[in-house]
MOPAC internal coordinates of N, CA, C and O (Angstrom, degrees):
PM7 1SCF
backbone

  N    0.0000 0     0.00 0     0.00 0    0    0    0
  C    1.4483 1     0.00 0     0.00 0    1    0    0
  C    1.5279 1   108.50 1     0.00 0    2    1    0
  O    1.2310 1   121.28 1   -48.22 1    3    2    1
  N    1.3193 1   115.15 1   131.78 1    3    2    1
  C    1.4569 1   120.13 1  -176.68 1    5    3    2
  C    1.5234 1   111.20 1   -93.30 1    6    5    3
  O    1.2310 1   121.56 1   -10.15 1    7    6    5
  N    1.3111 1   114.62 1   169.85 1    7    6    5
  C    1.4600 1   120.35 1   176.57 1    9    7    6
  C    1.5327 1   110.15 1   -60.74 1   10    9    7
  O    1.2310 1   120.22 1   144.21 1   11   10    9
  N    1.3184 1   117.18 1   -35.79 1   11   10    9
  C    1.4684 1   120.82 1   178.63 1   13   11   10
  C    1.5219 1   110.92 1   -60.83 1   14   13   11
  O    1.2310 1   120.20 1   139.95 1   15   14   13
  N    1.3307 1   117.23 1   -40.05 1   15   14   13
  C    1.4670 1   120.86 1   178.32 1   17   15   14
  C    1.5250 1   111.26 1   -66.34 1   18   17   15
  O    1.2310 1   120.53 1   139.55 1   19   18   17
  N    1.3078 1   116.59 1   -40.45 1   19   18   17
  C    1.4678 1   121.18 1   179.11 1   21   19   18
  C    1.5327 1   109.75 1   -64.44 1   22   21   19
  O    1.2310 1   120.54 1   136.14 1   23   22   21
  N    1.3264 1   116.58 1   -43.86 1   23   22   21
  C    1.4570 1   120.35 1  -179.98 1   25   23   22
  C    1.5345 1   111.35 1   -66.41 1   26   25   23
  O    1.2310 1   120.43 1   142.13 1   27   26   25
  N    1.3260 1   116.79 1   -37.87 1   27   26   25
  C    1.4645 1   120.28 1   176.52 1   29   27   26
  C    1.5294 1   110.09 1   -62.60 1   30   29   27
  O    1.2310 1   120.49 1   135.62 1   31   30   29
  N    1.3039 1   116.67 1   -44.38 1   31   30   29
  C    1.4618 1   120.84 1   178.04 1   33   31   30
  C    1.5160 1   111.89 1   -62.33 1   34   33   31
  O    1.2310 1   120.46 1   138.28 1   35   34   33
  N    1.3250 1   116.72 1   -41.72 1   35   34   33
  C    1.4667 1   120.88 1   178.77 1   37   35   34
  C    1.5285 1   110.69 1   -63.15 1   38   37   35
  O    1.2310 1   120.48 1   138.62 1   39   38   37
  N    1.3338 1   116.70 1   -41.38 1   39   38   37
  C    1.4609 1   120.62 1   177.72 1   41   39   38
  C    1.5233 1   110.49 1   -60.82 1   42   41   39
  O    1.2310 1   120.36 1   134.70 1   43   42   41
  N    1.3279 1   116.91 1   -45.30 1   43   42   41
  C    1.4626 1   120.89 1  -178.91 1   45   43   42
  C    1.5274 1   111.99 1   -65.80 1   46   45   43
  O    1.2310 1   120.38 1   142.82 1   47   46   45
  N    1.3197 1   116.87 1   -37.18 1   47   46   45
  C    1.4722 1   120.32 1   177.00 1   49   47   46
  C    1.5304 1   109.61 1   -65.57 1   50   49   47
  O    1.2310 1   120.14 1   136.19 1   51   50   49
  N    1.3214 1   117.34 1   -43.81 1   51   50   49
  C    1.4684 1   120.49 1   179.93 1   53   51   50
  C    1.5270 1   111.07 1   -64.05 1   54   53   51
  O    1.2310 1   120.15 1   133.38 1   55   54   53
  N    1.3262 1   117.32 1   -46.62 1   55   54   53
  C    1.4637 1   119.83 1   178.31 1   57   55   54
  C    1.5228 1   110.50 1   -63.89 1   58   57   55
  O    1.2310 1   120.64 1   137.22 1   59   58   57
  N    1.3225 1   116.39 1   -42.78 1   59   58   57
  C    1.4593 1   121.19 1  -176.93 1   61   59   58
  C    1.5091 1   114.13 1   -69.23 1   62   61   59
  O    1.2310 1   119.91 1   157.37 1   63   62   61
  N    1.3193 1   117.77 1   -22.63 1   63   62   61
  C    1.4666 1   120.98 1  -178.86 1   65   63   62
  C    1.5202 1   112.20 1   -66.49 1   66   65   63
  O    1.2310 1   119.83 1   154.36 1   67   66   65
  N    1.3118 1   117.92 1   -25.64 1   67   66   65
  C    1.4659 1   120.45 1  -177.17 1   69   67   66
  C    1.5236 1   113.23 1   -81.92 1   70   69   67
  O    1.2310 1   119.74 1   153.27 1   71   70   69
  N    1.3188 1   118.11 1   -26.73 1   71   70   69
  C    1.4679 1   119.83 1  -174.12 1   73   71   70
  C    1.5293 1   114.03 1   -63.84 1   74   73   71
  O    1.2310 1   118.56 1   137.75 1   75   74   73
  N    1.3168 1   120.35 1   -42.25 1   75   74   73
  C    1.4711 1   118.03 1   178.76 1   77   75   74
  C    1.5299 1   113.17 1   -59.76 1   78   77   75
  O    1.2310 1   120.31 1   145.83 1   79   78   77
  N    1.3392 1   117.02 1   -34.17 1   79   78   77
  C    1.4631 1   120.31 1   179.07 1   81   79   78
  C    1.5245 1   111.06 1   -68.75 1   82   81   79
  O    1.2310 1   120.37 1   138.85 1   83   82   81
  N    1.3254 1   116.90 1   -41.15 1   83   82   81
  C    1.4590 1   120.49 1   177.97 1   85   83   82
  C    1.5236 1   110.78 1   -66.43 1   86   85   83
  O    1.2310 1   120.37 1   136.65 1   87   86   85
  N    1.3198 1   116.91 1   -43.35 1   87   86   85
  C    1.4658 1   120.86 1   178.36 1   89   87   86
  C    1.5300 1   110.23 1   -61.14 1   90   89   87
  O    1.2310 1   120.23 1   135.12 1   91   90   89
  N    1.3199 1   117.16 1   -44.88 1   91   90   89
  C    1.4684 1   121.12 1   179.68 1   93   91   90
  C    1.5236 1   110.83 1   -62.00 1   94   93   91
  O    1.2310 1   120.12 1   138.55 1   95   94   93
  N    1.3278 1   117.37 1   -41.45 1   95   94   93
  C    1.4621 1   120.69 1   178.91 1   97   95   94
  C    1.5201 1   110.61 1   -64.68 1   98   97   95
  O    1.2310 1   120.31 1   136.14 1   99   98   97
  N    1.3159 1   117.01 1   -43.86 1   99   98   97
  C    1.4615 1   120.40 1   179.98 1  101   99   98
  C    1.5234 1   110.83 1   -63.43 1  102  101   99
  O    1.2310 1   120.06 1   137.34 1  103  102  101
  N    1.3227 1   117.50 1   -42.66 1  103  102  101
  C    1.4648 1   120.73 1   179.09 1  105  103  102
  C    1.5273 1   111.55 1   -66.16 1  106  105  103
  O    1.2310 1   120.59 1   141.89 1  107  106  105
  N    1.3420 1   116.49 1   -38.11 1  107  106  105
  C    1.4614 1   121.03 1  -177.95 1  109  107  106
  C    1.5310 1   111.35 1   -71.40 1  110  109  107
  O    1.2310 1   120.19 1   135.21 1  111  110  109
  N    1.3220 1   117.24 1   -44.79 1  111  110  109
  C    1.4618 1   120.98 1  -173.83 1  113  111  110
  C    1.5254 1   113.13 1   -94.36 1  114  113  111
  O    1.2310 1   120.45 1   160.91 1  115  114  113
  N    1.3126 1   116.75 1   -19.09 1  115  114  113
  C    1.4684 1   122.12 1  -174.51 1  117  115  114
  C    1.5230 1   110.51 1    53.27 1  118  117  115
  O    1.2310 1   121.37 1  -142.42 1  119  118  117
  N    1.3305 1   114.99 1    37.58 1  119  118  117
  C    1.4640 1   121.53 1  -176.82 1  121  119  118
  C    1.5311 1   108.17 1  -132.86 1  122  121  119
  O    1.2310 1   120.54 1   -48.08 1  123  122  121
  N    1.3265 1   116.57 1   131.92 1  123  122  121
  C    1.4632 1   120.49 1   179.84 1  125  123  122
  C    1.5316 1   111.15 1  -116.69 1  126  125  123
  O    1.2310 1   121.02 1  -160.67 1  127  126  125
  N    1.3170 1   115.65 1    19.33 1  127  126  125
  C    1.4599 1   120.11 1   178.13 1  129  127  126
  C    1.5251 1   109.00 1   -58.43 1  130  129  127
  O    1.2310 1   121.15 1   -47.34 1  131  130  129
  N    1.3067 1   115.41 1   132.66 1  131  130  129
  C    1.4555 1   120.74 1   179.57 1  133  131  130
  C    1.5215 1   113.69 1    93.66 1  134  133  131
  O    1.2310 1   120.03 1   169.42 1  135  134  133
  N    1.3354 1   117.54 1   -10.58 1  135  134  133
  C    1.4642 1   120.48 1   176.94 1  137  135  134
  C    1.5191 1   109.67 1   -90.98 1  138  137  135
  O    1.2310 1   120.79 1   -30.52 1  139  138  137
  N    1.3037 1   116.09 1   149.48 1  139  138  137
  C    1.4573 1   121.76 1   178.13 1  141  139  138
  C    1.5213 1   109.14 1  -115.88 1  142  141  139
  O    1.2310 1   120.92 1   -54.04 1  143  142  141
  N    1.3244 1   115.86 1   125.96 1  143  142  141
  C    1.4707 1   118.55 1   177.86 1  145  143  142
  C    1.5269 1   110.60 1   -64.76 1  146  145  143
  O    1.2310 1   120.50 1   145.42 1  147  146  145
  N    1.3260 1   116.64 1   -34.58 1  147  146  145
  C    1.4739 1   119.55 1   179.03 1  149  147  146
  C    1.5230 1   109.70 1   -63.02 1  150  149  147
  O    1.2310 1   120.35 1   134.64 1  151  150  149
  N    1.3336 1   116.94 1   -45.36 1  151  150  149
  C    1.4602 1   120.33 1   178.28 1  153  151  150
  C    1.5232 1   111.21 1   -59.20 1  154  153  151
  O    1.2310 1   120.37 1   132.98 1  155  154  153
  N    1.3378 1   116.90 1   -47.02 1  155  154  153
  C    1.4668 1   120.36 1  -179.25 1  157  155  154
  C    1.5264 1   110.92 1   -60.56 1  158  157  155
  O    1.2310 1   120.35 1   137.81 1  159  158  157
  N    1.3348 1   116.94 1   -42.19 1  159  158  157
  C    1.4672 1   119.95 1   179.92 1  161  159  158
  C    1.5276 1   111.96 1   -67.44 1  162  161  159
  O    1.2310 1   120.09 1   140.70 1  163  162  161
  N    1.3254 1   117.43 1   -39.30 1  163  162  161
  C    1.4677 1   120.07 1   178.23 1  165  163  162
  C    1.5256 1   110.33 1   -62.13 1  166  165  163
  O    1.2310 1   120.62 1   136.16 1  167  166  165
  N    1.3262 1   116.41 1   -43.84 1  167  166  165
  C    1.4683 1   120.58 1   178.78 1  169  167  166
  C    1.5313 1   110.16 1   -64.71 1  170  169  167
  O    1.2310 1   120.07 1   137.25 1  171  170  169
  N    1.3349 1   117.47 1   -42.75 1  171  170  169
  C    1.4694 1   121.22 1   179.19 1  173  171  170
  C    1.5257 1   110.73 1   -60.80 1  174  173  171
  O    1.2310 1   120.54 1   135.50 1  175  174  173
  N    1.3229 1   116.58 1   -44.50 1  175  174  173
  C    1.4726 1   120.03 1   178.54 1  177  175  174
  C    1.5294 1   110.09 1   -63.62 1  178  177  175
  O    1.2310 1   120.38 1   142.23 1  179  178  177
  N    1.3189 1   116.88 1   -37.77 1  179  178  177
  C    1.4662 1   119.97 1   176.91 1  181  179  178
  C    1.5234 1   112.23 1   -60.30 1  182  181  179
  O    1.2310 1   120.61 1   136.53 1  183  182  181
  N    1.3313 1   116.44 1   -43.47 1  183  182  181
  C    1.4669 1   119.36 1   178.14 1  185  183  182
  C    1.5251 1   111.97 1   -68.90 1  186  185  183
  O    1.2310 1   120.27 1   145.33 1  187  186  185
  N    1.3312 1   117.09 1   -34.67 1  187  186  185
  C    1.4694 1   120.08 1   175.23 1  189  187  186
  C    1.5264 1   109.97 1   -62.81 1  190  189  187
  O    1.2310 1   120.43 1   136.40 1  191  190  189
  N    1.3235 1   116.79 1   -43.60 1  191  190  189
  C    1.4698 1   120.57 1   178.75 1  193  191  190
  C    1.5308 1   111.20 1   -64.78 1  194  193  191
  O    1.2310 1   120.21 1   138.64 1  195  194  193
  N    1.3301 1   117.20 1   -41.36 1  195  194  193
  C    1.4615 1   120.45 1   178.08 1  197  195  194
  C    1.5212 1   111.69 1   -63.64 1  198  197  195
  O    1.2310 1   120.92 1   139.75 1  199  198  197
  N    1.3352 1   115.85 1   -40.25 1  199  198  197
  C    1.4674 1   120.27 1   177.65 1  201  199  198
  C    1.5141 1   110.44 1   -64.46 1  202  201  199
  O    1.2310 1   120.46 1   135.26 1  203  202  201
  N    1.3335 1   116.74 1   -44.74 1  203  202  201
  C    1.4726 1   120.87 1   179.22 1  205  203  202
  C    1.5202 1   110.68 1   -62.00 1  206  205  203
  O    1.2310 1   120.55 1   139.61 1  207  206  205
  N    1.3252 1   116.55 1   -40.39 1  207  206  205
  C    1.4614 1   120.37 1   179.17 1  209  207  206
  C    1.5293 1   110.62 1   -61.84 1  210  209  207
  O    1.2310 1   120.74 1   134.89 1  211  210  209
  N    1.3341 1   116.18 1   -45.11 1  211  210  209
  C    1.4749 1   119.58 1  -179.89 1  213  211  210
  C    1.5237 1   111.23 1   -66.96 1  214  213  211
  O    1.2310 1   119.75 1   144.20 1  215  214  213
  N    1.3298 1   118.08 1   -35.80 1  215  214  213
  C    1.4679 1   120.45 1   177.09 1  217  215  214
  C    1.5270 1   111.02 1   -67.64 1  218  217  215
  O    1.2310 1   120.18 1   140.10 1  219  218  217
  N    1.3162 1   117.26 1   -39.90 1  219  218  217
  C    1.4606 1   120.41 1   176.39 1  221  219  218
  C    1.5263 1   110.69 1   -64.83 1  222  221  219
  O    1.2310 1   121.01 1   139.05 1  223  222  221
  N    1.3204 1   115.67 1   -40.95 1  223  222  221
  C    1.4609 1   120.76 1   177.64 1  225  223  222
  C    1.5283 1   110.48 1   -62.12 1  226  225  223
  O    1.2310 1   120.42 1   139.39 1  227  226  225
  N    1.3323 1   116.80 1   -40.61 1  227  226  225
  C    1.4595 1   121.83 1   178.48 1  229  227  226
  C    1.5290 1   110.71 1   -64.31 1  230  229  227
  O    1.2310 1   120.22 1   136.94 1  231  230  229
  N    1.3249 1   117.19 1   -43.06 1  231  230  229
  C    1.4684 1   119.74 1  -179.21 1  233  231  230
  C    1.5279 1   111.56 1   -71.08 1  234  233  231
  O    1.2310 1   120.33 1   154.03 1  235  234  233
  N    1.3316 1   116.97 1   -25.97 1  235  234  233
  C    1.4702 1   120.68 1  -178.53 1  237  235  234
  C    1.5236 1   111.78 1   -73.81 1  238  237  235
  O    1.2310 1   120.62 1   130.54 1  239  238  237
  N    1.3352 1   116.42 1   -49.46 1  239  238  237
  C    1.4691 1   117.78 1  -175.40 1  241  239  238
  C    1.5273 1   114.26 1  -118.79 1  242  241  239
  O    1.2310 1   120.20 1   177.10 1  243  242  241
  N    1.3255 1   117.21 1    -2.90 1  243  242  241
  C    1.4576 1   120.62 1   176.13 1  245  243  242
  C    1.5130 1   115.21 1    74.63 1  246  245  243
  O    1.2310 1   120.04 1  -173.85 1  247  246  245
  N    1.3285 1   117.53 1     6.15 1  247  246  245
  C    1.4581 1   121.60 1   179.63 1  249  247  246
  C    1.5184 1   109.51 1   -93.95 1  250  249  247
  O    1.2310 1   120.79 1   -58.50 1  251  250  249
  N    1.3161 1   116.09 1   121.50 1  251  250  249
  C    1.4718 1   120.94 1   179.44 1  253  251  250
  C    1.5125 1   109.52 1   -80.00 1  254  253  251
  O    1.2310 1   120.92 1   -49.06 1  255  254  253
  N    1.3175 1   115.84 1   130.94 1  255  254  253
  C    1.4560 1   121.30 1   175.93 1  257  255  254
  C    1.5316 1   107.65 1  -109.86 1  258  257  255
  O    1.2310 1   119.96 1   -55.19 1  259  258  257
  N    1.3257 1   117.68 1   124.81 1  259  258  257
  C    1.4723 1   120.56 1  -178.18 1  261  259  258
  C    1.5239 1   114.11 1   -59.33 1  262  261  259
  O    1.2310 1   119.79 1   160.73 1  263  262  261
  N    1.3289 1   118.00 1   -19.27 1  263  262  261
  C    1.4640 1   118.95 1   179.19 1  265  263  262
  C    1.5320 1   111.12 1   -64.64 1  266  265  263
  O    1.2310 1   119.81 1   160.14 1  267  266  265
  N    1.3306 1   117.97 1   -19.86 1  267  266  265
  C    1.4642 1   120.90 1   174.90 1  269  267  266
  C    1.5287 1   110.45 1   -57.33 1  270  269  267
  O    1.2310 1   120.58 1   138.05 1  271  270  269
  N    1.3227 1   116.50 1   -41.95 1  271  270  269
  C    1.4670 1   121.13 1   178.95 1  273  271  270
  C    1.5286 1   110.13 1   -62.32 1  274  273  271
  O    1.2310 1   120.41 1   138.77 1  275  274  273
  N    1.3310 1   116.82 1   -41.23 1  275  274  273
  C    1.4647 1   120.72 1  -179.94 1  277  275  274
  C    1.5246 1   111.29 1   -66.61 1  278  277  275
  O    1.2310 1   120.13 1   139.53 1  279  278  277
  N    1.3367 1   117.36 1   -40.47 1  279  278  277
  C    1.4634 1   120.06 1   176.36 1  281  279  278
  C    1.5297 1   110.41 1   -59.79 1  282  281  279
  O    1.2310 1   120.42 1   135.13 1  283  282  281
  N    1.3222 1   116.80 1   -44.87 1  283  282  281
  C    1.4646 1   120.91 1  -179.05 1  285  283  282
  C    1.5292 1   110.72 1   -65.31 1  286  285  283
  O    1.2310 1   119.77 1   132.92 1  287  286  285
  N    1.3309 1   118.05 1   -47.08 1  287  286  285
  C    1.4687 1   120.80 1   179.67 1  289  287  286
  C    1.5278 1   112.07 1   -61.13 1  290  289  287
  O    1.2310 1   120.60 1   133.95 1  291  290  289
  N    1.3264 1   116.47 1   -46.05 1  291  290  289
  C    1.4594 1   120.39 1   178.94 1  293  291  290
  C    1.5293 1   110.43 1   -63.49 1  294  293  291
  O    1.2310 1   120.66 1   138.17 1  295  294  293
  N    1.3242 1   116.34 1   -41.83 1  295  294  293
  C    1.4617 1   120.38 1   178.46 1  297  295  294
  C    1.5183 1   112.15 1   -61.76 1  298  297  295
  O    1.2310 1   120.58 1   140.82 1  299  298  297
  N    1.3268 1   116.49 1   -39.18 1  299  298  297
  C    1.4674 1   120.06 1   177.69 1  301  299  298
  C    1.5238 1   111.24 1   -65.66 1  302  301  299
  O    1.2310 1   120.52 1   139.06 1  303  302  301
  N    1.3289 1   116.61 1   -40.94 1  303  302  301
  C    1.4691 1   119.49 1   179.81 1  305  303  302
  C    1.5304 1   111.00 1   -66.07 1  306  305  303
  O    1.2310 1   120.34 1   137.68 1  307  306  305
  N    1.3246 1   116.95 1   -42.32 1  307  306  305
  C    1.4617 1   119.85 1   178.66 1  309  307  306
  C    1.5245 1   109.95 1   -65.34 1  310  309  307
  O    1.2310 1   120.50 1   139.02 1  311  310  309
  N    1.3155 1   116.65 1   -40.98 1  311  310  309
  C    1.4681 1   120.35 1   178.55 1  313  311  310
  C    1.5232 1   110.81 1   -61.37 1  314  313  311
  O    1.2310 1   120.24 1   140.10 1  315  314  313
  N    1.3169 1   117.15 1   -39.90 1  315  314  313
  C    1.4598 1   121.10 1   177.74 1  317  315  314
  C    1.5288 1   110.10 1   -64.28 1  318  317  315
  O    1.2310 1   120.14 1   139.10 1  319  318  317
  N    1.3203 1   117.34 1   -40.90 1  319  318  317
  C    1.4691 1   120.73 1   178.19 1  321  319  318
  C    1.5273 1   110.39 1   -65.95 1  322  321  319
  O    1.2310 1   119.46 1   144.93 1  323  322  321
  N    1.3287 1   118.64 1   -35.07 1  323  322  321
  C    1.4650 1   121.54 1   175.59 1  325  323  322
  C    1.5287 1   109.87 1   -61.68 1  326  325  323
  O    1.2310 1   120.79 1   134.96 1  327  326  325
  N    1.3332 1   116.09 1   -45.04 1  327  326  325
  C    1.4654 1   120.46 1   177.87 1  329  327  326
  C    1.5342 1   110.49 1   -60.48 1  330  329  327
  O    1.2310 1   120.60 1   135.24 1  331  330  329
  N    1.3198 1   116.45 1   -44.76 1  331  330  329
  C    1.4649 1   119.97 1   178.50 1  333  331  330
  C    1.5278 1   111.32 1   -62.90 1  334  333  331
  O    1.2310 1   120.78 1   140.96 1  335  334  333
  N    1.3148 1   116.12 1   -39.04 1  335  334  333
  C    1.4636 1   120.13 1   179.24 1  337  335  334
  C    1.5244 1   110.12 1   -57.25 1  338  337  335
  O    1.2310 1   120.43 1   129.78 1  339  338  337
  N    1.3230 1   116.77 1   -50.22 1  339  338  337
  C    1.4592 1   119.79 1  -177.95 1  341  339  338
  C    1.5290 1   112.25 1   -70.48 1  342  341  339
  O    1.2310 1   120.45 1   151.88 1  343  342  341
  N    1.3008 1   116.74 1   -28.12 1  343  342  341
  C    1.4684 1   119.47 1   177.21 1  345  343  342
  C    1.5278 1   111.57 1   -70.20 1  346  345  343
  O    1.2310 1   120.29 1   139.18 1  347  346  345
  N    1.3289 1   117.04 1   -40.82 1  347  346  345
  C    1.4628 1   121.20 1  -173.17 1  349  347  346
  C    1.5316 1   114.33 1  -103.71 1  350  349  347
  O    1.2310 1   118.99 1  -178.38 1  351  350  349
  N    1.3023 1   119.53 1     1.62 1  351  350  349
  C    1.4714 1   119.62 1  -174.39 1  353  351  350
  C    1.5233 1   113.45 1   -64.03 1  354  353  351
  O    1.2310 1   119.18 1   151.88 1  355  354  353
  N    1.2990 1   119.17 1   -28.12 1  355  354  353
  C    1.4554 1   121.40 1   178.42 1  357  355  354
  C    1.5110 1   113.47 1   -81.28 1  358  357  355
  O    1.2310 1   120.56 1   175.93 1  359  358  357
  N    1.3121 1   116.53 1    -4.07 1  359  358  357
  C    1.4715 1   121.50 1  -176.61 1  361  359  358
  C    1.5212 1   112.69 1  -103.47 1  362  361  359
  O    1.2310 1   120.05 1  -149.63 1  363  362  361
  N    1.3067 1   117.50 1    30.37 1  363  362  361
  C    1.4598 1   119.13 1  -179.10 1  365  363  362
  C    1.5204 1   108.27 1   -63.63 1  366  365  363
  O    1.2310 1   121.38 1   -58.65 1  367  366  365
  N    1.3092 1   114.96 1   121.35 1  367  366  365
  C    1.4706 1   120.96 1  -177.21 1  369  367  366
  C    1.5282 1   109.83 1   -74.18 1  370  369  367
  O    1.2310 1   119.97 1   -41.05 1  371  370  369
  N    1.3251 1   117.66 1   138.95 1  371  370  369
  C    1.4692 1   119.31 1   177.54 1  373  371  370
  C    1.5265 1   110.58 1   -68.08 1  374  373  371
  O    1.2310 1   121.61 1   -35.41 1  375  374  373
  N    1.3048 1   114.52 1   144.59 1  375  374  373
  C    1.4694 1   120.47 1   178.02 1  377  375  374
  C    1.5237 1   108.37 1   -80.63 1  378  377  375
  O    1.2310 1   119.78 1   -60.83 1  379  378  377
  N    1.3429 1   118.02 1   119.17 1  379  378  377
  C    1.4723 1   120.21 1  -176.89 1  381  379  378
  C    1.5305 1   113.16 1   -65.28 1  382  381  379
  O    1.2310 1   119.86 1   161.99 1  383  382  381
  N    1.3343 1   117.87 1   -18.01 1  383  382  381
  C    1.4637 1   120.18 1  -179.40 1  385  383  382
  C    1.5118 1   112.25 1   -86.63 1  386  385  383
  O    1.2310 1   119.81 1   165.51 1  387  386  385
  N    1.3340 1   117.97 1   -14.49 1  387  386  385
  C    1.4577 1   120.50 1   179.38 1  389  387  386
  C    1.5107 1   109.71 1   -72.96 1  390  389  387
  O    1.2310 1   120.93 1   -46.57 1  391  390  389
  N    1.3123 1   115.83 1   133.43 1  391  390  389
  C    1.4558 1   120.87 1   177.78 1  393  391  390
  C    1.5267 1   113.51 1    83.26 1  394  393  391
  O    1.2310 1   120.34 1   176.01 1  395  394  393
  N    1.3201 1   116.96 1    -3.99 1  395  394  393
  C    1.4684 1   119.73 1   178.72 1  397  395  394
  C    1.5169 1   109.02 1   -79.75 1  398  397  395
  O    1.2310 1   120.13 1   -39.10 1  399  398  397
  N    1.3402 1   117.36 1   140.90 1  399  398  397
  C    1.4807 1   120.03 1   179.54 1  401  399  398
  C    1.4987 1   112.51 1   -69.53 1  402  401  399
  O    1.2310 1   120.10 1   180.00 1  403  402  401

């Protein structure tokens, strides 16, 4: 395993560490205010591309890279957040400070 593989894994762990907190907040508040569906889709496509790249790499030389697992886990978490976004997007809570004198 090269330094590049270690750094890739570290990047995926750092990015992936934030998704459970966002998912928990969305489930707790049932509010997606401040989230962008475009952003979520771009990130999801990025993880799909990373997963495809690792699968192609695996089929090319037969060497399994553990970062494949991280791509899949992160992709699943982002996909779940996308589902939550569309489920709760119509429930944007009104801001109590808006319209107040």
